[in-house]
C-alpha positions in Angstrom: -27.9 13.5 14.9 -27.1 11.5 11.8 -23.4 10.9 11.1 -21.6 9.9 7.9 -19.2 7.0 8.4 -16.6 5.5 6.1 -15.8 1.8 6.7 -12.8 0.3 5.1 -13.8 -3.3 4.5 -17.1 -4.6 3.2 -17.1 -8.1 4.7 -16.8 -7.8 8.5 -17.4 -4.1 8.1 -20.9 -4.7 6.8 -21.9 -6.0 10.3 -21.0 -2.7 11.9 -22.4 -0.9 8.9 -25.7 -2.6 9.3 -25.9 -1.7 12.9 -25.2 2.0 12.1 -27.6 2.4 9.3 -30.3 0.7 11.4 -29.7 3.5 13.9 -30.2 6.1 11.1 -26.6 6.9 10.1 -25.2 7.0 6.6 -22.4 4.5 5.7 -20.0 4.0 2.9 -18.2 0.6 2.6 -14.8 0.6 0.9 -14.1 -2.5 -1.2 -13.0 -3.9 -4.6 -14.8 -2.6 -7.6 -16.8 -5.8 -8.3 -18.0 -5.9 -4.7 -18.8 -2.2 -4.7 -20.9 -2.7 -7.8 -22.8 -5.6 -6.3 -23.5 -3.7 -3.0 -24.6 -0.6 -4.9 -27.0 -2.7 -7.0 -28.4 -5.1 -4.4 -27.4 -3.7 -1.0 -26.2 -5.9 1.8 -27.8 -8.7 3.8 -26.6 -9.4 7.3 -28.0 -12.4 9.2 -28.3 -12.1 13.0 -30.1 -14.5 15.3 -32.3 -12.8 17.9 -32.2 -14.2 21.4 -35.7 -15.8 21.5 -35.7 -17.1 17.9 -34.4 -20.4 16.4 -33.4 -19.0 13.0 -31.3 -16.1 11.8 -33.1 -13.0 10.6 -31.9 -11.2 7.5 -31.3 -7.4 7.8 -31.3 -5.8 4.4 -29.6 -2.5 4.0 -32.4 -1.1 1.8 -35.0 -1.7 4.6 -33.1 0.3 7.2 -33.4 4.0 8.2 -29.9 5.1 7.1 -28.3 4.9 3.7 -25.5 2.5 2.5 -23.3 2.7 -0.5 -19.9 1.3 -1.6 -16.9 2.8 -3.2 -13.4 1.7 -4.3 -10.4 3.1 -2.3 -9.7 5.5 -5.2 -13.2 6.9 -5.0 -13.5 7.4 -1.3 -13.1 11.0 0.0 -12.4 10.7 3.8 -12.8 14.4 4.4 -16.5 14.1 3.7 -17.1 11.8 6.7 -17.4 12.2 10.5 -15.7 8.9 11.3 -13.5 6.3 9.6 -13.7 2.7 10.7 -10.8 0.3 9.9 -12.3 -3.2 9.3 -9.7 -4.9 7.2 -6.9 -7.2 8.2 -3.7 -5.2 9.0 -1.6 -6.5 6.1 -4.3 -5.5 3.6 -3.5 -1.8 4.1 -0.2 -2.4 2.4 -2.0 -2.5 -1.0 -1.0 0.7 -2.9 -4.6 1.9 -3.2 -5.3 1.4 0.5 -2.0 3.0 1.5 -2.9 6.0 -0.5 -6.4 6.1 1.0 -5.0 5.9 4.6 -2.6 8.8 3.8 -5.7 10.8 2.8 -7.5 9.8 6.0 -4.5 10.9 8.1 -4.3 14.2 6.2 -8.0 14.9 6.6 -7.7 14.6 10.4 -10.9 12.5 10.6 -11.3 10.4 13.8 -10.7 6.7 13.2 -12.0 3.6 15.0 -10.1 0.4 14.3 -12.0 -2.9 14.6 -8.9 -4.9 13.8 -7.5 -7.5 16.3 -4.2 -5.7 15.6 -4.1 -2.3 17.3 -2.8 0.3 14.9 0.5 1.9 16.0 -1.1 5.3 16.7 -3.3 3.6 19.2 -0.4 1.9 20.9 1.1 5.4 21.3 -1.8 6.4 23.4 -0.6 3.9 26.1 1.2 6.1 28.8 4.8 5.2 29.3 5.0 2.6 26.6 8.0 2.8 24.3 6.7 2.0 20.8 10.0 2.5 19.0 10.7 -1.3 18.8 7.2 -2.4 17.7 7.5 -1.9 13.9 8.4 -5.5 13.3 4.9 -6.6 14.2 3.4 -4.6 11.4 3.4 -5.3 7.7 4.1 -1.7 6.8 4.6 0.5 9.9 5.3 3.6 7.8 1.5 3.6 6.9 0.7 4.8 10.4 3.4 7.5 10.8 1.2 10.5 9.8 -1.8 9.6 12.1 -2.4 11.6 15.2 -2.8 9.2 18.1 -5.4 11.4 19.6 -7.6 10.7 16.6 -7.3 6.9 16.7 -9.3 4.6 18.9 -9.7 0.8 19.1 -12.8 -1.4 19.1 -12.5 -5.1 20.0 -14.0 -7.2 17.1 -15.7 -9.7 19.5 -18.7 -10.6 17.3 -17.9 -13.5 15.0 -19.2 -13.4 11.4 -18.4 -14.9 8.0 -19.3 -14.7 4.4 -21.2 -18.0 3.5 -19.1 -19.5 0.7 -22.2 -20.3 -1.4 -23.5 -16.8 -1.2 -22.6 -13.6 -3.0 -20.1 -11.1 -1.4 -22.8 -8.9 -0.1 -24.1 -11.5 2.5 -22.7 -11.9 6.0 -23.7 -14.5 8.6 -23.2 -13.6 12.2 -22.2 -16.7 14.2 -21.5 -15.2 17.6 -23.6 -12.0 18.2 -21.5 -10.4 21.0 -20.8 -6.7 21.4 -18.2 -4.3 19.9 -16.2 -2.8 22.8 -14.6 0.6 22.0 -12.4 2.9 24.0 -13.3 6.6 24.1 -11.1 9.1 22.2 -11.0 11.2 25.4 -12.0 14.2 23.3 -15.4 15.7 24.1 -16.7 16.1 20.6 -15.6 12.7 19.3 -16.8 11.0 22.5 -20.2 12.6 22.1 -20.4 11.0 18.7 -19.5 7.6 20.0 -22.1 8.0 22.7 -24.8 8.8 20.1 -23.7 5.8 18.0 -23.9 3.6 21.0 -27.4 4.8 22.0 -28.8 4.6 18.5 -27.7 1.0 18.1 -29.0 0.2 21.6 -32.4 1.7 20.8 -33.0 -0.1 17.5 -35.8 -2.7 17.6 -37.4 -5.0 15.1 -41.0 -6.1 15.7 -40.5 -4.7 19.2 -37.5 -7.0 19.8 -34.0 -6.3 20.8 -31.3 -6.9 18.2 -28.0 -8.3 19.4 -24.5 -6.9 18.6 -24.2 -3.5 20.4 -21.5 -0.9 20.5 -20.3 -0.4 24.1 -18.1 2.5 24.9 -15.5 2.4 27.7 -13.1 4.8 29.3 -10.3 2.3 29.7 -7.6 2.1 26.9 -7.3 -1.6 27.8 -10.7 -3.1 27.4 -10.0 -4.0 23.7 -6.8 -5.7 24.9 -8.9 -8.4 26.7 -8.7 -10.4 23.5 -4.9 -10.6 23.5 -4.7 -13.5 26.0 -7.3 -15.4 24.0 -5.4 -14.9 20.7 -2.1 -15.9 22.3 -3.5 -18.9 24.1 -5.8 -20.2 21.4 -5.8 -18.6 18.0 -2.0 -18.5 17.3 -1.4 -21.8 19.0 -3.6 -23.5 16.4 -0.5 -23.2 14.2 1.6 -26.2 14.9 4.7 -27.8 13.1 2.4 -30.5 11.8 -0.6 -28.5 10.6 -3.6 -26.6 12.0 -5.6 -27.7 15.0 -8.9 -26.5 16.5 -8.9 -23.7 19.1 -10.4 -26.2 21.5 -7.4 -28.5 21.1 -4.9 -25.6 21.4 -6.5 -24.5 24.7 -7.5 -27.9 26.3 -4.6 -30.0 25.0 -2.5 -28.8 27.9 -4.8 -26.8 30.2 -2.1 -25.9 32.7 0.2 -24.5 30.0 -2.7 -22.6 28.4 -3.6 -21.0 31.8 0.0 -20.0 32.3 0.2 -18.3 28.9 -3.2 -16.6 29.4 -2.2 -15.4 32.8 1.1 -14.0 31.5 -0.6 -12.0 28.8 -3.3 -10.6 31.2 -0.5 -9.7 33.7 1.3 -7.9 30.9 -1.8 -5.8 30.1 -2.3 -5.0 33.8 1.4 -4.0 33.9 0.6 -1.5 31.0 -2.1 0.0 33.2 -5.2 -2.1 32.9 -7.6 -2.7 35.7 -8.0 -6.5 36.1 -11.7 -5.9 35.8 -11.1 -4.9 32.1 -10.0 -8.4 31.4 -11.7 -11.9 31.0 -10.8 -14.7 33.4 -9.2 -17.8 32.0 -11.9 -20.0 33.2 -14.6 -18.1 31.2 -12.4 -18.2 28.0 -11.6 -21.9 28.5 -15.3 -22.7 28.8 -16.1 -20.8 25.6 -13.1 -22.6 23.9 -14.8 -26.0 24.4 -17.1 -25.0 21.5 -14.5 -23.6 19.2 -14.1 -26.8 17.1 -12.3 -25.3 14.1 -8.8 -23.9 13.6 -8.5 -20.1 13.9 -8.6 -17.9 10.8 -4.9 -17.2 11.3 -4.1 -20.9 11.2 -6.3 -21.5 8.2 -4.6 -18.7 6.4 -1.1 -19.9 7.1 -1.9 -23.4 5.9 -3.6 -22.0 2.8 -0.3 -20.4 1.8 -0.7 -16.9 3.2 2.6 -14.9 3.3 1.3 -12.3 5.7 -1.3 -12.4 8.5 -2.0 -10.1 11.4 0.8 -10.6 14.0 -0.8 -9.8 17.4 1.4 -12.7 18.7 4.5 -10.7 17.7 3.1 -7.4 19.0 2.5 -9.1 22.4 6.1 -10.4 22.4 7.4 -6.9 21.6 5.2 -5.2 24.2 6.5 -7.7 26.7 10.1 -6.9 25.7 9.5 -3.2 26.1 8.0 -3.9 29.5 11.1 -6.0 30.6 9.4 -9.4 30.6 9.1 -12.5 28.3 7.6 -15.9 28.1 9.1 -18.9 26.3 5.8 -20.1 24.9 5.0 -16.7 23.3 8.6 -16.6 21.9 8.1 -20.2 20.5 4.8 -19.3 18.9 6.2 -16.2 17.2 9.2 -18.2 15.9 6.9 -20.9 14.5 4.6 -18.4 12.8 7.6 -16.6 11.3 9.0 -19.8 9.9 5.7 -20.9 8.4 5.1 -17.5 6.7 8.7 -17.6 5.4 8.1 -21.1 4.0 5.0 -19.9 2.2 6.8 -16.9 0.8 9.6 -19.2 -0.5 7.1 -21.6 -2.0 5.4 -18.7 -3.8 8.7 -17.8 -5.4 
């Protein structure tokens, strides 16, 4: 069966979009008018390295089985789609045109799959026994999410790493780490059947008889996407220091004992919420991977480029810990530092 899928965000979203149209589905990317015009004129190009090849291959949207187009937020009609995917940074949804589009998504009762690092509030409300009343402070505009039905929101861990090459046009995406998207089921028979078909179609796609990396993997557990929390708290947000940005490798390996303590605290917190330890990634595996992460995180780069708002998974972890009756001084210190840096940027911007 072919599905119609609306993806909010044409940069990172074009990776998922390419995988879906390769499987024969029809995708619309929501983006700015100039980018939409470019994509509608030239399509998209996503570069992925196959396992047995030295160079990246280009996957052009016009060569694939499904169809792809692009629209502005004002043009998008969510009621015409089977699934909406949220592929922008959480603060971006505060823009008036996107706020209005999200309101239409909620009203249309279309199932949503977030591929943000930041879990939307409706997804957090799916966690049994978790009091979400004190978590608004982690979100740029928590009121955006009020009308969403938690049963229609699921979360997909954005594990593949990709970027727009600065020398290329905005319709080009380069995949640096071709790992898998990991999504939690809706626990609704109809919507889960759709996820299963999407998963299988992406799995079955071949080029020249060869497997293409970046799959969609579907899980029962609500907590599989939370495996990234410990990584973000230990590495990404700790790239932000009082003296400037540092590489993820340095954040993790500058004090390995402290990093392991922070990582363990966050994983223990997720287990306390209800996760099976098997849902999570051991510190040793992450620490090994971090040896090759030689640049500051995108959060750190944004802060030191003057951003006034970034996704605040660090603060969400702090507030979830508080709701669970625990705390960690290093998490608290990171949140306070990020708060102060963003406040400095806002003051500098006037």
